[in-house]
N, CA and C atoms of all chains as a GROMACS GRO file, in nm:
protein
  633
    1MET      N    1   3.558   5.914  -0.136
    1MET     CA    2   3.518   5.901  -0.277
    1MET      C    3   3.639   5.930  -0.365
    2LYS      N    4   3.676   5.831  -0.442
    2LYS     CA    5   3.791   5.851  -0.528
    2LYS      C    6   3.745   5.908  -0.662
    3ASN      N    7   3.801   6.021  -0.697
    3ASN     CA    8   3.765   6.082  -0.825
    3ASN      C    9   3.886   6.091  -0.913
    4ARG      N   10   3.897   5.996  -1.002
    4ARG     CA   11   4.008   6.002  -1.095
    4ARG      C   12   3.963   6.082  -1.216
    5PHE      N   13   4.059   6.114  -1.300
    5PHE     CA   14   4.033   6.183  -1.426
    5PHE      C   15   3.966   6.319  -1.409
    6LEU      N   16   3.998   6.388  -1.300
    6LEU     CA   17   3.952   6.525  -1.286
    6LEU      C   18   4.075   6.614  -1.264
    7PHE      N   19   4.066   6.737  -1.315
    7PHE     CA   20   4.178   6.830  -1.296
    7PHE      C   21   4.172   6.889  -1.156
    8PRO      N   22   4.289   6.937  -1.104
    8PRO     CA   23   4.285   7.000  -0.972
    8PRO      C   24   4.196   7.124  -0.972
    9TYR      N   25   4.158   7.167  -0.853
    9TYR     CA   26   4.063   7.278  -0.836
    9TYR      C   27   4.107   7.405  -0.907
   10TRP      N   28   4.240   7.438  -0.897
   10TRP     CA   29   4.288   7.565  -0.955
   10TRP      C   30   4.273   7.570  -1.106
   11CYS      N   31   4.259   7.454  -1.171
   11CYS     CA   32   4.245   7.451  -1.316
   11CYS      C   33   4.120   7.524  -1.364
   12ARG      N   34   4.022   7.536  -1.273
   12ARG     CA   35   3.900   7.607  -1.310
   12ARG      C   36   3.932   7.753  -1.343
   13TYR      N   37   4.019   7.814  -1.260
   13TYR     CA   38   4.055   7.954  -1.283
   13TYR      C   39   4.139   7.969  -1.410
   14LEU      N   40   4.228   7.873  -1.431
   14LEU     CA   41   4.309   7.873  -1.553
   14LEU      C   42   4.216   7.862  -1.674
   15GLY      N   43   4.115   7.776  -1.662
   15GLY     CA   44   4.018   7.755  -1.769
   15GLY      C   45   3.944   7.883  -1.803
   16TRP      N   46   3.893   7.952  -1.699
   16TRP     CA   47   3.821   8.078  -1.723
   16TRP      C   48   3.914   8.181  -1.786
   17ALA      N   49   4.041   8.184  -1.739
   17ALA     CA   50   4.138   8.279  -1.794
   17ALA      C   51   4.157   8.254  -1.944
   18LEU      N   52   4.163   8.126  -1.982
   18LEU     CA   53   4.180   8.092  -2.124
   18LEU      C   54   4.057   8.131  -2.205
   19VAL      N   55   3.939   8.104  -2.148
   19VAL     CA   56   3.814   8.138  -2.219
   19VAL      C   57   3.806   8.289  -2.239
   20ILE      N   58   3.835   8.364  -2.133
   20ILE     CA   59   3.827   8.510  -2.142
   20ILE      C   60   3.940   8.563  -2.232
   21GLY      N   61   4.058   8.504  -2.217
   21GLY     CA   62   4.173   8.546  -2.298
   21GLY      C   63   4.151   8.523  -2.446
   22HIS      N   64   4.068   8.428  -2.478
   22HIS     CA   65   4.041   8.394  -2.617
   22HIS      C   66   3.968   8.509  -2.689
   23VAL      N   67   3.889   8.588  -2.610
   23VAL     CA   68   3.809   8.694  -2.672
   23VAL      C   69   3.896   8.803  -2.735
   24PRO      N   70   3.989   8.867  -2.656
   24PRO     CA   71   4.073   8.970  -2.721
   24PRO      C   72   4.160   8.913  -2.834
   25LEU      N   73   4.199   8.788  -2.817
   25LEU     CA   74   4.281   8.722  -2.920
   25LEU      C   75   4.204   8.715  -3.052
   26SER      N   76   4.076   8.678  -3.042
   26SER     CA   77   3.993   8.670  -3.162
   26SER      C   78   3.967   8.807  -3.221
   27MET      N   79   3.947   8.906  -3.129
   27MET     CA   80   3.922   9.043  -3.174
   27MET      C   81   4.043   9.093  -3.253
   28LEU      N   82   4.161   9.062  -3.200
   28LEU     CA   83   4.285   9.100  -3.264
   28LEU      C   84   4.291   9.039  -3.404
   29GLY      N   85   4.256   8.912  -3.410
   29GLY     CA   86   4.256   8.841  -3.538
   29GLY      C   87   4.161   8.905  -3.636
   30ARG      N   88   4.047   8.948  -3.583
   30ARG     CA   89   3.947   9.009  -3.671
   30ARG      C   90   3.997   9.144  -3.723
   31SER      N   91   4.057   9.221  -3.631
   31SER     CA   92   4.100   9.354  -3.674
   31SER      C   93   4.213   9.344  -3.778
   32TYR      N   94   4.289   9.235  -3.772
   32TYR     CA   95   4.390   9.215  -3.875
   32TYR      C   96   4.334   9.141  -3.996
   33GLY      N   97   4.208   9.111  -3.989
   33GLY     CA   98   4.142   9.047  -4.103
   33GLY      C   99   4.181   8.902  -4.122
   34MET      N  100   4.232   8.840  -4.013
   34MET     CA  101   4.276   8.701  -4.029
   34MET      C  102   4.158   8.604  -4.031
   35ILE      N  103   4.062   8.632  -3.944
   35ILE     CA  104   3.945   8.545  -3.946
   35ILE      C  105   3.818   8.629  -3.945
   36ASN      N  106   3.716   8.569  -3.991
   36ASN     CA  107   3.586   8.631  -3.982
   36ASN      C  108   3.524   8.583  -3.850
   37ILE      N  109   3.511   8.676  -3.757
   37ILE     CA  110   3.473   8.637  -3.620
   37ILE      C  111   3.335   8.571  -3.614
   38MET      N  112   3.248   8.611  -3.707
   38MET     CA  113   3.111   8.560  -3.700
   38MET      C  114   3.107   8.409  -3.718
   39ASP      N  115   3.196   8.359  -3.799
   39ASP     CA  116   3.190   8.214  -3.815
   39ASP      C  117   3.322   8.145  -3.780
   40ALA      N  118   3.421   8.227  -3.741
   40ALA     CA  119   3.550   8.174  -3.697
   40ALA      C  120   3.603   8.065  -3.791
   41GLN      N  121   3.588   8.090  -3.915
   41GLN     CA  122   3.637   7.993  -4.014
   41GLN      C  123   3.770   8.042  -4.069
   42PRO      N  124   3.857   7.952  -4.106
   42PRO     CA  125   3.975   7.999  -4.177
   42PRO      C  126   3.928   8.060  -4.309
   43THR      N  127   3.980   8.178  -4.341
   43THR     CA  128   3.937   8.239  -4.467
   43THR      C  129   4.017   8.179  -4.582
   44ASN      N  130   4.086   8.264  -4.655
   44ASN     CA  131   4.160   8.208  -4.769
   44ASN      C  132   4.288   8.141  -4.721
   45GLY      N  133   4.354   8.078  -4.809
   45GLY     CA  134   4.480   8.012  -4.773
   45GLY      C  135   4.453   7.867  -4.740
   46GLY      N  136   4.547   7.783  -4.771
   46GLY     CA  137   4.530   7.639  -4.752
   46GLY      C  138   4.551   7.598  -4.607
   47PRO      N  139   4.563   7.469  -4.587
   47PRO     CA  140   4.588   7.421  -4.452
   47PRO      C  141   4.724   7.471  -4.400
   48PHE      N  142   4.731   7.502  -4.275
   48PHE     CA  143   4.851   7.550  -4.206
   48PHE      C  144   4.904   7.681  -4.262
   49SER      N  145   4.817   7.757  -4.326
   49SER     CA  146   4.852   7.895  -4.359
   49SER      C  147   4.832   7.975  -4.231
   50GLY      N  148   4.870   8.101  -4.231
   50GLY     CA  149   4.856   8.186  -4.112
   50GLY      C  150   4.714   8.186  -4.059
   51GLU      N  151   4.619   8.201  -4.152
   51GLU     CA  152   4.478   8.208  -4.111
   51GLU      C  153   4.435   8.079  -4.044
   52HIS      N  154   4.476   7.971  -4.104
   52HIS     CA  155   4.434   7.841  -4.053
   52HIS      C  156   4.494   7.816  -3.915
   53LEU      N  157   4.623   7.850  -3.899
   53LEU     CA  158   4.689   7.831  -3.770
   53LEU      C  159   4.624   7.917  -3.661
   54PHE      N  160   4.591   8.041  -3.700
   54PHE     CA  161   4.527   8.131  -3.603
   54PHE      C  162   4.392   8.076  -3.560
   55PHE      N  163   4.320   8.025  -3.657
   55PHE     CA  164   4.189   7.964  -3.629
   55PHE      C  165   4.205   7.845  -3.533
   56ILE      N  166   4.305   7.762  -3.561
   56ILE     CA  167   4.329   7.645  -3.476
   56ILE      C  168   4.364   7.690  -3.334
   57CYS      N  169   4.454   7.791  -3.325
   57CYS     CA  170   4.499   7.837  -3.193
   57CYS      C  171   4.383   7.891  -3.111
   58THR      N  172   4.302   7.980  -3.170
   58THR     CA  173   4.193   8.040  -3.091
   58THR      C  174   4.090   7.934  -3.052
   59SER      N  175   4.058   7.845  -3.144
   59SER     CA  176   3.961   7.740  -3.112
   59SER      C  177   4.016   7.650  -3.002
   60LEU      N  178   4.145   7.622  -3.013
   60LEU     CA  179   4.210   7.534  -2.916
   60LEU      C  180   4.211   7.597  -2.778
   61VAL      N  181   4.242   7.729  -2.773
   61VAL     CA  182   4.246   7.800  -2.644
   61VAL      C  183   4.108   7.796  -2.579
   62MET      N  184   4.007   7.827  -2.660
   62MET     CA  185   3.868   7.830  -2.610
   62MET      C  186   3.827   7.690  -2.562
   63THR      N  187   3.852   7.589  -2.642
   63THR     CA  188   3.809   7.454  -2.606
   63THR      C  189   3.883   7.404  -2.483
   64THR      N  190   4.015   7.427  -2.479
   64THR     CA  191   4.093   7.384  -2.362
   64THR      C  192   4.040   7.453  -2.237
   65GLY      N  193   4.013   7.583  -2.249
   65GLY     CA  194   3.960   7.658  -2.135
   65GLY      C  195   3.830   7.598  -2.085
   66LEU      N  196   3.736   7.576  -2.177
   66LEU     CA  197   3.606   7.519  -2.139
   66LEU      C  198   3.623   7.380  -2.078
   67PHE      N  199   3.714   7.304  -2.134
   67PHE     CA  200   3.740   7.167  -2.087
   67PHE      C  201   3.790   7.169  -1.943
   68LEU      N  202   3.884   7.262  -1.916
   68LEU     CA  203   3.938   7.272  -1.780
   68LEU      C  204   3.831   7.316  -1.681
   69VAL      N  205   3.748   7.414  -1.723
   69VAL     CA  206   3.641   7.461  -1.635
   69VAL      C  207   3.545   7.346  -1.605
   70ALA      N  208   3.510   7.272  -1.709
   70ALA     CA  209   3.410   7.166  -1.694
   70ALA      C  210   3.461   7.052  -1.607
   71PHE      N  211   3.588   7.018  -1.620
   71PHE     CA  212   3.635   6.897  -1.552
   71PHE      C  213   3.739   6.923  -1.444
   72ALA      N  214   3.726   7.039  -1.379
   72ALA     CA  215   3.810   7.064  -1.262
   72ALA      C  216   3.734   7.016  -1.139
   73LYS      N  217   3.809   6.972  -1.039
   73LYS     CA  218   3.746   6.924  -0.916
   73LYS      C  219   3.676   7.038  -0.844
   74GLU      N  220   3.573   7.005  -0.770
   74GLU     CA  221   3.511   7.102  -0.681
   74GLU      C  222   3.594   7.109  -0.554
   75LYS      N  223   3.572   7.213  -0.473
   75LYS     CA  224   3.644   7.224  -0.346
   75LYS      C  225   3.618   7.101  -0.260
   76MET      N  226   3.491   7.062  -0.254
   76MET     CA  227   3.455   6.945  -0.175
   76MET      C  228   3.392   6.844  -0.270
   77GLU      N  229   3.469   6.745  -0.309
   77GLU     CA  230   3.417   6.643  -0.401
   77GLU      C  231   3.351   6.533  -0.320
   78ASP      N  232   3.224   6.512  -0.338
   78ASP     CA  233   3.163   6.397  -0.273
   78ASP      C  234   3.070   6.328  -0.372
   79GLU      N  235   3.000   6.227  -0.322
   79GLU     CA  236   2.921   6.146  -0.416
   79GLU      C  237   2.805   6.223  -0.479
   80GLN      N  238   2.754   6.323  -0.409
   80GLN     CA  239   2.644   6.399  -0.468
   80GLN      C  240   2.693   6.483  -0.586
   81ILE      N  241   2.808   6.547  -0.566
   81ILE     CA  242   2.869   6.626  -0.676
   81ILE      C  243   2.895   6.534  -0.796
   82TRP      N  244   2.944   6.415  -0.765
   82TRP     CA  245   2.973   6.314  -0.867
   82TRP      C  246   2.846   6.282  -0.946
   83GLN      N  247   2.736   6.268  -0.874
   83GLN     CA  248   2.609   6.235  -0.940
   83GLN      C  249   2.557   6.352  -1.022
   84VAL      N  250   2.570   6.472  -0.966
   84VAL     CA  251   2.527   6.592  -1.040
   84VAL      C  252   2.609   6.605  -1.168
   85ARG      N  253   2.738   6.574  -1.157
   85ARG     CA  254   2.826   6.583  -1.274
   85ARG      C  255   2.783   6.484  -1.383
   86LEU      N  256   2.756   6.361  -1.341
   86LEU     CA  257   2.713   6.260  -1.437
   86LEU      C  258   2.581   6.297  -1.503
   87ASP      N  259   2.490   6.346  -1.421
   87ASP     CA  260   2.358   6.385  -1.469
   87ASP      C  261   2.369   6.500  -1.570
   88SER      N  262   2.453   6.597  -1.538
   88SER     CA  263   2.471   6.712  -1.626
   88SER      C  264   2.535   6.668  -1.758
   89LEU      N  265   2.627   6.573  -1.748
   89LEU     CA  266   2.692   6.521  -1.869
   89LEU      C  267   2.590   6.454  -1.960
   90ARG      N  268   2.500   6.377  -1.897
   90ARG     CA  269   2.396   6.308  -1.974
   90ARG      C  270   2.309   6.411  -2.046
   91TRP      N  271   2.270   6.516  -1.975
   91TRP     CA  272   2.188   6.620  -2.037
   91TRP      C  273   2.263   6.691  -2.148
   92ALA      N  274   2.392   6.714  -2.123
   92ALA     CA  275   2.474   6.782  -2.226
   92ALA      C  276   2.479   6.699  -2.354
   93ILE      N  277   2.491   6.568  -2.338
   93ILE     CA  278   2.494   6.480  -2.455
   93ILE      C  279   2.359   6.481  -2.526
   94TYR      N  280   2.251   6.474  -2.448
   94TYR     CA  281   2.116   6.480  -2.507
   94TYR      C  282   2.100   6.606  -2.591
   95ILE      N  283   2.129   6.721  -2.528
   95ILE     CA  284   2.111   6.851  -2.595
   95ILE      C  285   2.199   6.858  -2.719
   96ASN      N  286   2.323   6.810  -2.702
   96ASN     CA  287   2.416   6.814  -2.815
   96ASN      C  288   2.359   6.738  -2.935
   97TYR      N  289   2.307   6.619  -2.909
   97TYR     CA  290   2.254   6.539  -3.020
   97TYR      C  291   2.126   6.598  -3.078
   98ILE      N  292   2.044   6.657  -2.992
   98ILE     CA  293   1.923   6.722  -3.044
   98ILE      C  294   1.963   6.836  -3.136
   99VAL      N  295   2.057   6.919  -3.090
   99VAL     CA  296   2.103   7.032  -3.169
   99VAL      C  297   2.170   6.982  -3.298
  100LEU      N  298   2.250   6.878  -3.282
  100LEU     CA  299   2.323   6.822  -3.397
  100LEU      C  300   2.227   6.770  -3.504
  101ILE      N  301   2.129   6.693  -3.458
  101ILE     CA  302   2.033   6.635  -3.554
  101ILE      C  303   1.951   6.746  -3.619
  102ALA      N  304   1.906   6.842  -3.535
  102ALA     CA  305   1.826   6.952  -3.590
  102ALA      C  306   1.908   7.031  -3.691
  103SER      N  307   2.036   7.055  -3.660
  103SER     CA  308   2.116   7.134  -3.753
  103SER      C  309   2.151   7.055  -3.880
  104LEU      N  310   2.164   6.924  -3.865
  104LEU     CA  311   2.189   6.842  -3.985
  104LEU      C  312   2.069   6.847  -4.080
  105VAL      N  313   1.950   6.854  -4.020
  105VAL     CA  314   1.828   6.857  -4.101
  105VAL      C  315   1.807   6.995  -4.162
  106PHE      N  316   1.827   7.101  -4.077
  106PHE     CA  317   1.785   7.234  -4.121
  106PHE      C  318   1.897   7.324  -4.174
  107ILE      N  319   2.022   7.291  -4.144
  107ILE     CA  320   2.132   7.378  -4.188
  107ILE      C  321   2.220   7.304  -4.288
  108GLU      N  322   2.254   7.374  -4.393
  108GLU     CA  323   2.335   7.306  -4.495
  108GLU      C  324   2.484   7.326  -4.472
  109ASP      N  325   2.518   7.428  -4.391
  109ASP     CA  326   2.658   7.461  -4.370
  109ASP      C  327   2.722   7.364  -4.270
  110VAL      N  328   2.792   7.264  -4.321
  110VAL     CA  329   2.845   7.157  -4.236
  110VAL      C  330   2.956   7.208  -4.144
  111ALA      N  331   3.036   7.304  -4.194
  111ALA     CA  332   3.148   7.356  -4.113
  111ALA      C  333   3.097   7.418  -3.983
  112HIS      N  334   2.982   7.487  -3.992
  112HIS     CA  335   2.924   7.548  -3.873
  112HIS      C  336   2.878   7.444  -3.773
  113ILE      N  337   2.832   7.333  -3.825
  113ILE     CA  338   2.781   7.227  -3.738
  113ILE      C  339   2.895   7.170  -3.654
  114LEU      N  340   3.011   7.156  -3.715
  114LEU     CA  341   3.129   7.109  -3.642
  114LEU      C  342   3.163   7.206  -3.530
  115GLU      N  343   3.161   7.335  -3.565
  115GLU     CA  344   3.190   7.442  -3.469
  115GLU      C  345   3.094   7.434  -3.350
  116LEU      N  346   2.968   7.416  -3.383
  116LEU     CA  347   2.862   7.409  -3.281
  116LEU      C  348   2.885   7.289  -3.190
  117ASN      N  349   2.919   7.180  -3.254
  117ASN     CA  350   2.940   7.054  -3.182
  117ASN      C  351   3.058   7.064  -3.085
  118LEU      N  352   3.151   7.153  -3.117
  118LEU     CA  353   3.270   7.172  -3.034
  118LEU      C  354   3.234   7.240  -2.902
  119TRP      N  355   3.139   7.336  -2.907
  119TRP     CA  356   3.108   7.415  -2.786
  119TRP      C  357   2.989   7.361  -2.708
  120VAL      N  358   2.885   7.319  -2.780
  120VAL     CA  359   2.756   7.294  -2.714
  120VAL      C  360   2.765   7.199  -2.593
  121PRO      N  361   2.826   7.079  -2.606
  121PRO     CA  362   2.825   6.990  -2.489
  121PRO      C  363   2.896   7.051  -2.368
  122LEU      N  364   3.011   7.113  -2.391
  122LEU     CA  365   3.087   7.168  -2.279
  122LEU      C  366   3.014   7.285  -2.214
  123ILE      N  367   2.964   7.378  -2.297
  123ILE     CA  368   2.896   7.496  -2.243
  123ILE      C  369   2.769   7.454  -2.169
  124PHE      N  370   2.693   7.366  -2.230
  124PHE     CA  371   2.570   7.323  -2.163
  124PHE      C  372   2.600   7.250  -2.034
  125PHE      N  373   2.703   7.166  -2.038
  125PHE     CA  374   2.742   7.093  -1.916
  125PHE      C  375   2.778   7.191  -1.805
  126ILE      N  376   2.859   7.292  -1.837
  126ILE     CA  377   2.903   7.388  -1.734
  126ILE      C  378   2.783   7.462  -1.677
  127ILE      N  379   2.693   7.509  -1.766
  127ILE     CA  380   2.577   7.585  -1.719
  127ILE      C  381   2.491   7.499  -1.628
  128ARG      N  382   2.462   7.378  -1.669
  128ARG     CA  383   2.373   7.291  -1.593
  128ARG      C  384   2.436   7.253  -1.458
  129PHE      N  385   2.564   7.217  -1.461
  129PHE     CA  386   2.636   7.175  -1.341
  129PHE      C  387   2.641   7.289  -1.239
  130ARG      N  388   2.678   7.409  -1.285
  130ARG     CA  389   2.689   7.524  -1.194
  130ARG      C  390   2.553   7.564  -1.141
  131TRP      N  391   2.451   7.551  -1.226
  131TRP     CA  392   2.315   7.589  -1.185
  131TRP      C  393   2.269   7.498  -1.071
  132ILE      N  394   2.291   7.366  -1.082
  132ILE     CA  395   2.250   7.273  -0.978
  132ILE      C  396   2.326   7.302  -0.848
  133ILE      N  397   2.455   7.329  -0.861
  133ILE     CA  398   2.535   7.358  -0.741
  133ILE      C  399   2.488   7.488  -0.676
  134PHE      N  400   2.455   7.586  -0.761
  134PHE     CA  401   2.401   7.712  -0.709
  134PHE      C  402   2.271   7.686  -0.632
  135ARG      N  403   2.186   7.599  -0.688
  135ARG     CA  404   2.059   7.569  -0.620
  135ARG      C  405   2.081   7.496  -0.489
  136LEU      N  406   2.177   7.405  -0.487
  136LEU     CA  407   2.211   7.333  -0.362
  136LEU      C  408   2.257   7.432  -0.256
  137ASN      N  409   2.343   7.525  -0.298
  137ASN     CA  410   2.395   7.624  -0.203
  137ASN      C  411   2.285   7.716  -0.153
  138SER      N  412   2.194   7.755  -0.244
  138SER     CA  413   2.091   7.848  -0.200
  138SER      C  414   1.990   7.779  -0.108
  139SER      N  415   1.968   7.647  -0.129
  139SER     CA  416   1.876   7.576  -0.037
  139SER      C  417   1.940   7.566   0.101
  140LEU      N  418   2.073   7.561   0.102
  140LEU     CA  419   2.146   7.555   0.229
  140LEU      C  420   2.136   7.688   0.303
  141SER      N  421   2.150   7.799   0.228
  141SER     CA  422   2.146   7.928   0.297
  141SER      C  423   2.003   7.962   0.340
  142LYS      N  424   1.904   7.905   0.269
  142LYS     CA  425   1.764   7.924   0.314
  142LYS      C  426   1.744   7.856   0.449
  143GLU      N  427   1.806   7.738   0.461
  143GLU     CA  428   1.796   7.659   0.584
  143GLU      C  429   1.858   7.735   0.702
  144ASP      N  430   1.962   7.809   0.674
  144ASP     CA  431   2.033   7.880   0.780
  144ASP      C  432   1.952   7.996   0.836
  145LYS      N  433   1.860   8.048   0.752
  145LYS     CA  434   1.784   8.167   0.796
  145LYS      C  435   1.684   8.132   0.906
  146MET      N  436   1.311   5.662   0.008
  146MET     CA  437   1.372   5.624   0.136
  146MET      C  438   1.363   5.742   0.235
  147LYS      N  439   1.318   5.710   0.355
  147LYS     CA  440   1.311   5.815   0.459
  147LYS      C  441   1.432   5.801   0.550
  148ASN      N  442   1.453   5.904   0.630
  148ASN     CA  443   1.561   5.891   0.729
  148ASN      C  444   1.533   5.973   0.854
  149ASN      N  445   1.605   5.936   0.958
  149ASN     CA  446   1.589   6.001   1.089
  149ASN      C  447   1.708   6.089   1.124
  150ILE      N  448   1.781   6.130   1.022
  150ILE     CA  449   1.908   6.200   1.052
  150ILE      C  450   1.886   6.324   1.138
  151ARG      N  451   1.780   6.399   1.105
  151ARG     CA  452   1.756   6.523   1.179
  151ARG      C  453   1.733   6.494   1.328
  152VAL      N  454   1.654   6.389   1.354
  152VAL     CA  455   1.624   6.350   1.492
  152VAL      C  456   1.751   6.301   1.562
  153GLU      N  457   1.823   6.215   1.491
  153GLU     CA  458   1.945   6.158   1.550
  153GLU      C  459   2.048   6.268   1.578
  154ARG      N  460   2.052   6.365   1.491
  154ARG     CA  461   2.144   6.477   1.512
  154ARG      C  462   2.107   6.555   1.637
  155ALA      N  463   1.975   6.574   1.653
  155ALA     CA  464   1.927   6.647   1.770
  155ALA      C  465   1.961   6.572   1.899
  156ILE      N  466   1.945   6.437   1.894
  156ILE     CA  467   1.977   6.356   2.011
  156ILE      C  468   2.125   6.368   2.045
  157LYS      N  469   2.206   6.360   1.941
  157LYS     CA  470   2.352   6.364   1.961
  157LYS      C  471   2.404   6.508   1.975
  158ASN      N  472   2.313   6.602   1.948
  158ASN     CA  473   2.346   6.744   1.954
  158ASN      C  474   2.465   6.782   1.864
  159ILE      N  475   2.457   6.742   1.737
  159ILE     CA  476   2.559   6.784   1.640
  159ILE      C  477   2.492   6.857   1.523
  160THR      N  478   2.567   6.944   1.461
  160THR     CA  479   2.511   7.021   1.348
  160THR      C  480   2.532   6.943   1.217
  161GLN      N  481   2.469   6.994   1.113
  161GLN     CA  482   2.488   6.933   0.979
  161GLN      C  483   2.635   6.937   0.941
  162ALA      N  484   2.699   7.049   0.974
  162ALA     CA  485   2.841   7.065   0.940
  162ALA      C  486   2.928   6.962   1.012
  163ASP      N  487   2.896   6.936   1.140
  163ASP     CA  488   2.972   6.835   1.217
  163ASP      C  489   2.958   6.698   1.153
  164LEU      N  490   2.835   6.664   1.119
  164LEU     CA  491   2.809   6.533   1.059
  164LEU      C  492   2.878   6.521   0.923
  165ALA      N  493   2.869   6.631   0.846
  165ALA     CA  494   2.933   6.632   0.714
  165ALA      C  495   3.083   6.607   0.726
  166GLU      N  496   3.143   6.671   0.824
  166GLU     CA  497   3.287   6.655   0.844
  166GLU      C  498   3.320   6.512   0.887
  167ALA      N  499   3.235   6.455   0.974
  167ALA     CA  500   3.260   6.320   1.024
  167ALA      C  501   3.256   6.214   0.914
  168VAL      N  502   3.174   6.238   0.812
  168VAL     CA  503   3.164   6.138   0.705
  168VAL      C  504   3.229   6.186   0.574
  169SER      N  505   3.305   6.295   0.583
  169SER     CA  506   3.377   6.356   0.470
  169SER      C  507   3.292   6.380   0.345
  170VAL      N  508   3.181   6.448   0.365
  170VAL     CA  509   3.104   6.499   0.250
  170VAL      C  510   3.074   6.646   0.275
  171SER      N  511   3.012   6.712   0.177
  171SER     CA  512   2.981   6.854   0.196
  171SER      C  513   2.852   6.868   0.278
  172ARG      N  514   2.832   6.988   0.332
  172ARG     CA  515   2.710   7.014   0.410
  172ARG      C  516   2.586   7.005   0.321
  173GLN      N  517   2.604   7.044   0.196
  173GLN     CA  518   2.492   7.037   0.101
  173GLN      C  519   2.439   6.895   0.092
  174THR      N  520   2.531   6.799   0.089
  174THR     CA  521   2.491   6.659   0.075
  174THR      C  522   2.408   6.615   0.196
  175ILE      N  523   2.455   6.647   0.316
  175ILE     CA  524   2.380   6.611   0.437
  175ILE      C  525   2.242   6.677   0.434
  176ASN      N  526   2.241   6.802   0.393
  176ASN     CA  527   2.116   6.877   0.386
  176ASN      C  528   2.016   6.814   0.290
  177THR      N  529   2.064   6.774   0.171
  177THR     CA  530   1.972   6.715   0.073
  177THR      C  531   1.928   6.574   0.116
  178ILE      N  532   2.015   6.502   0.188
  178ILE     CA  533   1.973   6.370   0.238
  178ILE      C  534   1.862   6.389   0.342
  179GLU      N  535   1.884   6.485   0.432
  179GLU     CA  536   1.785   6.512   0.538
  179GLU      C  537   1.650   6.549   0.480
  180SER      N  538   1.652   6.625   0.374
  180SER     CA  539   1.524   6.667   0.316
  180SER      C  540   1.475   6.570   0.208
  181ASN      N  541   1.530   6.449   0.210
  181ASN     CA  542   1.488   6.341   0.120
  181ASN      C  543   1.500   6.372  -0.028
  182LYS      N  544   1.592   6.465  -0.062
  182LYS     CA  545   1.609   6.496  -0.204
  182LYS      C  546   1.718   6.411  -0.267
  183TYR      N  547   1.800   6.354  -0.183
  183TYR     CA  548   1.912   6.275  -0.235
  183TYR      C  549   1.922   6.146  -0.156
  184VAL      N  550   1.934   6.033  -0.228
  184VAL     CA  551   1.951   5.902  -0.163
  184VAL      C  552   2.100   5.870  -0.159
  185PRO      N  553   2.156   5.857  -0.039
  185PRO     CA  554   2.301   5.834  -0.032
  185PRO      C  555   2.338   5.694  -0.078
  186SER      N  556   2.466   5.675  -0.110
  186SER     CA  557   2.515   5.542  -0.145
  186SER      C  558   2.516   5.456  -0.018
  187THR      N  559   2.529   5.327  -0.035
  187THR     CA  560   2.532   5.236   0.080
  187THR      C  561   2.649   5.271   0.172
  188VAL      N  562   2.762   5.302   0.112
  188VAL     CA  563   2.881   5.336   0.192
  188VAL      C  564   2.853   5.458   0.281
  189LEU      N  565   2.796   5.561   0.220
  189LEU     CA  566   2.770   5.684   0.297
  189LEU      C  567   2.664   5.658   0.405
  190ALA      N  568   2.560   5.581   0.370
  190ALA     CA  569   2.454   5.550   0.467
  190ALA      C  570   2.513   5.475   0.587
  191LEU      N  571   2.599   5.380   0.559
  191LEU     CA  572   2.663   5.303   0.668
  191LEU      C  573   2.751   5.393   0.754
  192LYS      N  574   2.822   5.485   0.688
  192LYS     CA  575   2.908   5.577   0.762
  192LYS      C  576   2.825   5.666   0.856
  193ILE      N  577   2.710   5.715   0.803
  193ILE     CA  578   2.625   5.803   0.884
  193ILE      C  579   2.570   5.725   1.004
  194ALA      N  580   2.524   5.600   0.979
  194ALA     CA  581   2.470   5.518   1.088
  194ALA      C  582   2.578   5.493   1.194
  195LYS      N  583   2.701   5.478   1.146
  195LYS     CA  584   2.813   5.451   1.238
  195LYS      C  585   2.837   5.572   1.329
  196VAL      N  586   2.824   5.692   1.271
  196VAL     CA  587   2.843   5.814   1.352
  196VAL      C  588   2.742   5.817   1.467
  197PHE      N  589   2.618   5.775   1.436
  197PHE     CA  590   2.515   5.777   1.539
  197PHE      C  591   2.520   5.653   1.629
  198GLY      N  592   2.604   5.556   1.593
  198GLY     CA  593   2.616   5.433   1.672
  198GLY      C  594   2.490   5.350   1.670
  199LYS      N  595   2.419   5.353   1.558
  199LYS     CA  596   2.294   5.277   1.548
  199LYS      C  597   2.296   5.189   1.424
  200PRO      N  598   2.218   5.082   1.424
  200PRO     CA  599   2.210   5.003   1.300
  200PRO      C  600   2.146   5.084   1.188
  201LEU      N  601   2.181   5.048   1.066
  201LEU     CA  602   2.136   5.123   0.949
  201LEU      C  603   1.984   5.141   0.944
  202GLU      N  604   1.912   5.035   0.980
  202GLU     CA  605   1.765   5.038   0.968
  202GLU      C  606   1.701   5.139   1.062
  203GLU      N  607   1.773   5.178   1.165
  203GLU     CA  608   1.714   5.275   1.259
  203GLU      C  609   1.733   5.418   1.209
  204VAL      N  610   1.827   5.435   1.118
  204VAL     CA  611   1.851   5.571   1.064
  204VAL      C  612   1.781   5.588   0.929
  205PHE      N  613   1.791   5.485   0.846
  205PHE     CA  614   1.729   5.491   0.713
  205PHE      C  615   1.621   5.384   0.702
  206MET      N  616   1.507   5.419   0.648
  206MET     CA  617   1.402   5.319   0.630
  206MET      C  618   1.332   5.336   0.494
  207LEU      N  619   1.287   5.224   0.440
  207LEU     CA  620   1.216   5.228   0.312
  207LEU      C  621   1.079   5.289   0.333
  208GLU      N  622   1.028   5.355   0.229
  208GLU     CA  623   0.891   5.402   0.239
  208GLU      C  624   0.808   5.338   0.127
  209GLU      N  625   0.681   5.358   0.132
  209GLU     CA  626   0.594   5.297   0.032
  209GLU      C  627   0.634   5.345  -0.108
  210GLY      N  628   0.639   5.252  -0.198
  210GLY     CA  629   0.675   5.288  -0.336
  210GLY      C  630   0.821   5.261  -0.366
  211ASP      N  631   0.901   5.237  -0.263
  211ASP     CA  632   1.044   5.204  -0.286
  211ASP      C  633   1.058   5.062  -0.335
   0.00000   0.00000   0.00000
């Protein structure tokens, strides 16, 4: 099975490191008053001011991390994993659009919607994909008993 | 789609892991095919039949509703 457009297996660990590393970075930013962590929005200052750059960097680190985790190869890539991946992606897109439409209707804060849109598909994809793989593995260990 | 993989494996005396290695997929995949939870691609089905040295129809068969 040829799987193009996937990152090597080790990228998953790099991805988690970036996601986890993003937390103290944001905390640091908050303690210096650069960003408001609750909404991770650039505060005062125009584009490419310190606040804005910090916001871009932390968001970028988090998104890159999630992206690497989501699209790194599994140890054993086969057609079933490929199908689970596609299926999870489809669900992630469904959920993303449901959340997006609901937030467009019920929330007036457009900046937050963008923020939400940045995380929701990737996070949901990762959760769903890992959950299915976990279930496959546990059905295998049940068989072994 | 039904299959006889479990029976054929017993005849050939190979484990799920052996079969998985022979057709370069994970053990989970063989396991889900055996328990009819996953329908393999034509390529994989042909590869599995080849391991058992039998025609495809003897390993995989359609069931009612397919």
